[in-house]
N, C-alpha and C positions, 0 to 999 in steps of 0.2 A: 440548802444553799448551793451546794456543789452542783446538784442537778439543774438548778435554775441557771447557773452560770454556763453550764454546758449547752442548755437550750438556747440561751442568748447568743452564744458563740456560733451555734449551728445556724441560727437565723441570720446572723451577719454574713456567714459564708454563703448562704442561699441568696441573700440580697446582692452579694458581690457578683454572682454569676447568673443573676436572674434573667437578664435579657440576652444571654449569649446565644441560645439556640433559636430564639424567635418563635413566632406562632404560638401554638398551644403547648409547647414542650419546654420544660425547664430542667435544669440540672439540680439535683439535690445532693448536697455535699455535707457529709458529717465528718469533721476532722477530729481525730483522737490521736494525741501524741505525735502530731505533725504528719499523720498519714491519712490518706483518703480511703475511707471504708466503702464508699459507694460513689459511683459517678454515672448514674443511669438517667435516661430521659424519663420524665414523668408525664403521663397523660392526665391533664387536669380534669378531663371529663370521665375518668374511670377511677375507681377506688384504688388507693395507693397501698401496695403491700409493704408494711413496715419492716418485714423481715429482710427486705433488700437493703435496708439501712443498717442492719445489724451484722453486716459482713457475710450473710448467706449468699451463696452463688446461685442466682436464678437460672432457670433452664431457658436461656435465650436461644432463639433460632439464629440461623446464619444471617438472616435479614436484619434482625434487631441488633446483632453484634456489629454488623456493618454500619448500621445507623448510629450506634453508639460510637463507633470509631470515627465516623464523620463528625460527630459532636465534639470529639476530643480536639479536632483541629480548630474549633472555635475558641478553645482555651489556649492552646499553644500558639495560636496566631496563624491566619491563612493569607495574610497580605504582607508578610515581613520579608526580611532579607533572605531567609531560607527559600521562600517561594520564588523570589527573584532569581536565586541560583538555579532552582528547578526549571523555571521558564527558559533560562539561558541554556540549560542542559537539553531541554526539549527542542529548542530551535536548532541547536548545533547537531544533535543526533539525527533529527529529521532531515536537515540539510545534507548531512554526511551520507545518509542512506540514499537520498535522491541522487546526489552527485556520483556516488559509487555505482549505483545500479544502472544509470543511464549514460555514463561516459562512453560506453561502447558504441553509441550512435556515431561518435567521432573517431574513437580509437580503432574500431573495426569496420568503418565504412569502406566500401570497395571503390577505389578510384578508377577512372578510365585507364585502360592498359592495353598493351599488345605484346606480342612475342618480341624478344630482343633479337636484333639482327645477328646471325651467326658470325663470329670472328670479329665483331666490332665492339670493342670494350667501352668506347665512349658514346655508345648509342643512347639516345634519350627519347622520351615520348614526343617532345616537341621537335618537329623537323626543322632544322636550322640551315641546312645547305642543300644545294641542288643534288649533289652526289648522294647524300643521305636519302633524299626523296626518291631517287632512282633505285636505290637498294631496297627501300621499303616496298615500292611497287613491284620489285622483282621477287622478293622473298615472302611478303606477307599477303595472303589472299584477301581480296576485297569482298564485302558483303553487299547486298542489294541496296542498303541505305547509304552507301558511299563510304562507310567506315571500314575498318580492318578486322579480320578475324582475330580473336583474343587468345586462342589456345593452340593454333597450328601454324607451322611455318613450312615453306617449300624448300627442298634441297635438290641440287643437281639441275637447276633450271638455267637454260642458256639464253632464252629470249629476254628482251628488255621492255616488253610491252606491259608487263604485269599480268597477274592472274585474277580473274573475277570468279565469283561463286558459280556462275553458269559454266565455266570452263574447267572446273575442278575434276570432272570425270576424265578429262584428257591427261591430268597430271596427278591422278589419285595415288599412284605408286610413290610419288615424291612428297606427299603430304605427311608430315610427322608432327608429333606433339612437342610443344615447347618445354624447355627445362628452365628457362629464365625469362623474365619479363621486364619491361620498362613501364613506368607509371606516370600519370599526369599528376603534377604537384601543385595544381592550381588551388584545390580545396585544402589538402593537408600535405605539407612537405614530406612527412613520413608518418605512417601509423603501423599498426601491427600487421595489417593485411599486406602492405608493400614490403615490410621488413621480413615477414615469414613466407611471402608468396602464397597467400591463402586464396588462390584463384583457380579457375578451371577445375581439374579433378580434385583439388584440395579445398574447394570452396565450402565443402561440408564442415571442414574444421573451423571455419568462421562461425558457423551455427553452433558447433560444439563449444567453442570458446565463449560465445555469447551466453550459452546455457550454463556453463560451469561458473563463469564469473557472476552471472545473475543469481545462480543458486547459492553460491557461497556468501555473497553479500546479502542475499535474501534471508539467510539464517540470522544475520544481525537485525533484520527487520522485525523479528519476533520481539526484540528488545527496544525497538524504535519508540522512544518516548515512554516506554513502559515504566521505568523507575520514576520519571517525572510525574506521570499520572498517578502513581501510587500515593503521592504526597499532596494531591490536589482535592479540593472539594468537588461535589457533583457539578455545580455551576461552572467552576473553573475548568473542569474537564470538557464541558460542552463547548466553551469558548476555544479551548485548545484544539478540539477536533475541527472547528471551523478554520482556525489559523493554520492547520497543517497544510492545506492545499495552497495557501498563500506562500508558505515557506517553500513548497515544491516549485511554485511558479517563479519565485525570485531565484531559487537555485538554478532552475533551467535558464533563466536570463543570464545569470552569472557564468554558467558553464558555456553557453553559446558565445558570450563575449570573450572568454578566455581562449576558447578554441579558435575564434576568428583572429585574435591577436597573435597567438603563439604558433598555431598551425603545425604543431609537433606533438605526438602522443606522449612522449616522456615529460615534456614541460607542462602539458595539460594535466597529467596525473599529479604532478607536483603542485600545481596551482590549486587543485581541488582537495588536496590532502590535509589542509590546515584544520578543517572541522574535526577530523579524526584525532589530531594532536590535541586540540582543545578539549575534546571529550575525555581523552585519557587523563589530562590534567585535572579536569573537574571531578572525575571519579574519586580522586583522593579526598575531596571535601564532602562527598555524599555519604550519608549514613545508610545502614542497612534498612530495608523496608520493614517497618513495624508490623504491617499486615502479614508479610511472609513469616516473620519471626513468631507471631502469634499462631499462625497456621501450623508451625512446627513446635508449638507449645513452649517456646522460649520466651516466657512472659517477662522475666527479669531483664533479659537483653532488650526486649521491646521497650521496656520502661526506660532503660538507659538511653536508647536512641530518641525516644520522645522528649526526654529531658534535654538532650543535645539540641534537638530542633527548637525547643522552647528557648534555650539559651541564645541561639543565633537570632531569634526573633525578639530577644530581650523580654521574655515573659517568664513569670514564676509559676511553676506547676507543682501542686502537692504530690507527694510520693504515693504510690499505690493507685495511680490513675488507670492502670490496665488490669486491676485485680478481677473485675467482672468479665473480662474478655478471655475466653477459653478456646482451646483447640477443639474443633468440631468432633463430635463423637464418630468413631470409626464406622459404626453401624449406619450412620446417616450419610455416608459418602455416596455421591452419585457418579455414574459413569455414562459414557456415550452409548454403550450397548443397551441401557435401559430405555433409550429413546426409540429403539427398534423393536418394541414389544409386540406389535401387530402389523398387519399388512398395510393398513391405512397410514400408519405413521412412517412405515418404510417408504411408501410412495412420496409422502410429504417431504421428508428429509432428503430423499434422493433428488427431487426436483430442486430443492434449495441448494444442495451441494453442487449440483450441475450448473446452476446459475452462477455460483461463485467461481467455478472453474472457467466458464465461458466468458464472464465479464472481465476476469483477470487476463485470460487469453487474448481477448479482443483489444483491451486497453494497451497492454504491453506490446502486443503484436504491432499495433499501429505506431507506437513510439519507435520501436526498432525499425519499422519500415520507412521512417522519415528519411533515412540515409539512402533509400533505394528509389524514392519518388522522383528524383530530379529536382531541378531548380536550385535555389540557394539554400543549402542545408542549414546554415547558421540562422538565417531569417526564419525558415520553416520551424526549426526547433524552438527558437525564442518566442515566436508568435503562438505556437502550440502550447507552450508552458504558460504564457500570459493568459491565453484564452481559457485554459483549464482553471486557473486561479479565479478569474472573474466569474466564470460559470458556477464554480463551487461556492463562492461567497454568496452569490445571488440565490443559489439553490437553498442555502441554509436558512434564508429568510422566508421562503415560500413553501418549504417541504411540509410543514405542519398544517398547511391550508388545504391540502389535497389528500386523496386516498393514497395510502402507501403503495398498494399493489399497482394501481393504475398510473400513478405518477412514475413509478419505476418502469412500468411497461412503456409509457410514453417516451421517456428519456432513452431507454435502451433501444426501442424500435426506431426512434428518430435517428439515433446514431447509426443503427444498422442500415437503414435506408440510405443515409448519406454515403456510407461506404459502398453499398451495392450500386448506387447511381454513378459511381466512377466509370462504369461500363460505357455510359453515353458519351462523355467527352473523348473516350478512347476510340469508339466506333466512328464518330464524326470528325475525328482529327482536330478537336478543339485545342486551344492553347493549354500548355502543360499546367498552368496555374489553376485551371478548373479542377483538375484531379487533385492537386495539392489542397485547394480550399475545401473540397468535399471531404477529403480524408481528415483534415484538421477539425472540421466541424463535427464529423462523426466521432472523433476521439474525444472532443470536449463533451459531447452529449453522454458518452459512455462513462467518462470521468464523473459527470454529475449524477449518474445512476448509482455509482459505487456507494456513497454514504447512505443513499436511500435503502439499498439492499442491506446495509449493515443495520440500520434502525429496524427495518422490517423483519430481519432475521431475529434480532433480539426480542422483538415483541411476539414472535411465533413460538419461541422456546419457553417452556414453563420456568418459573422463578427458580425452582430447585436445580434446573439444568441449564440456566441461561448462560452462565459464564463458560462452562465447558462446551455448550452447544455452539456459541459464536466463535469460540476458539477453534473448534473443529472445522467450522466453515472457513475461517481464515487459513487454516492449514491446508484444506482441500484446494483453495484458490491457488496455492503454490504450484499445483500441477499445471494449471493453465499458464502460469508465468514461465515454467520450464519449457513448455512446448512452443511458446510464442516466437522464439528466434527462428525456429524451423519454418513456421508459417510465413514469417516476414521475408524469408529467403526463397520462397517458392518460385518467384519470378526468375531466379537464376537457373532453376532446374528444368524449365520448360521454354519452348520457343514459340514465337507467334506474336500477333498484334496484342492479344489480351494478357500476355505474360506480365506486363508491367503493373497491371491492376489485379492480378490473381490473388495476391495477399488480401487486398481490401475486400474482394468478393467473398473469400473464405471466412475472414474475420467478421464481416458484416452478417453473413449467413449464420454464423455461430451465435452472435448476439441476438439475432432475430429469433432463433430457436429458443434461447433462454427466455426472452421476453414473452413468447407465446406460452411456454410452459408455466410461467409464473401466474398466469391467469387461472390456473387450476387451484391455486392455493387460496386460503380464506383472507378476507380483509381484517386488519387489526385496528385501524383508526376508529376511535369511538367505542371500542369494545373493551370489556374487562380482560386484562391480561391473565393468562393461565398461571396458576401458582404451582400446580403439580401436573404430572402426566395424566392423572385421572380427570383433571379439568379439560384437557384436550379431548379425551375420550368422551366427555359428557357424563361421567359417572358422578352422581350427587355425593357430596361430602357431608359428614356430620358436623353440626354446629357451624354451618356455613350458609350464608344467605345465597339464595338462588340468583344466578346471573346468566347472561347470555354468553355462552362459550364462543370463542373466536372461530371455532371450527364448524359452527352451525351452518348448514346448507352448503358446505364445502365438500367437494369430492375427495380431497386429500386432507 
């Protein structure tokens, strides 16, 4: 009689959760004394091992554990108040990273400037009186385009006709470097460049500052949306990845508006600091990641956090829901070094890593170069951010219709060509907006290539090393991000007609190199994804159906 009651109770529990997982997988739940002895997906097309319902710990792989963890979210709720909190956290953290990474476009932009007149404390960049104009002509040498030299001043000059660049040889002994400057306040009333005099011989400090600020905030980028994604289902994570570029685009629009209205670096930084404040406040309401706790074998703590999430979503979850989830065996851990087991694999991953470095270098280099291109910096930045968002959203709907490799090649090569073609308007003295338009189009195309490279990389790595492989690619891309400020400032280090578009030429050439190298790698669309390194090598595995490896007919 007791056995019959227990069977009926088990059946009612199974019926309760029968349609949670959908498809051909159901959750089997056997409740004894208020605890959950098993919470495992059951394949209806395969014989079911009853030992799993008796509390035995099955030898699940990492993939099955991950799938089981995904299934848990169907029970604790994946569209409740907790997920709303996580989406808010995702939006705020992504907006904060974008605002903090790119505010240097305005706070470190180099305004028009010239040497300050010796002995004239009230000197300003704008010439307001006739006497000031006479002094400027007397002490500040002119250049061929009619402007004034930015880094040198004349001393001991008695004539009042002014000095031109062609007559500097006659007054070379009187030409000295400036120690103070006056700045044009049309774009920004004050920023870090004008406050710290990061011009002329000190201009390299501008690049250093850009690199340090970007590098420090980039460290936070490793956590960008990480915690939010931990608590999302696979489908929700896909939607969030699309939404990321929209967040970036809206953040760029907001920052351009604030910079335009405030025109001061301190007020600008204050106006974009609020996402960081909200993120700190929201952190108090966030539980620890159950996935991370399980990886550290803190099963009981993971159970408590899952119960907490369920409570926020007004769900009731039986105790023992994480019993079958275990810390992976130490012997089964995988490392990046295992990916470099032979020469062919070394070539493959080197090309992949190089593409991550070059695409990050080109993308961020073009962003930082917005302040150097001329034109309306506020409009250029806003249009660039909006264009990136639109292209990324459109890209998400068509990326699965084309070859991964060739679609990435098309986007990257198209962006590279647009950047390199900035040579033509410069040679033929076309309007400045032609260079700006080509640069922004090139940047948008490279931004569109970024998520394609991410998907392509994930499909190239075997399942056993996919997480650590994509993570290492992302880490390598940081090298390109750190170098990008120096490439963006190349125009300040050289002279000549082509100096203004030298950054675009270098960045476009870098992107073109990466796009050509990617053609060596194999295609992944429509192929079986590799599960182990042996699958990439083409080594047949026991008890495994033959399939076409993705490295077939590939050089690398």
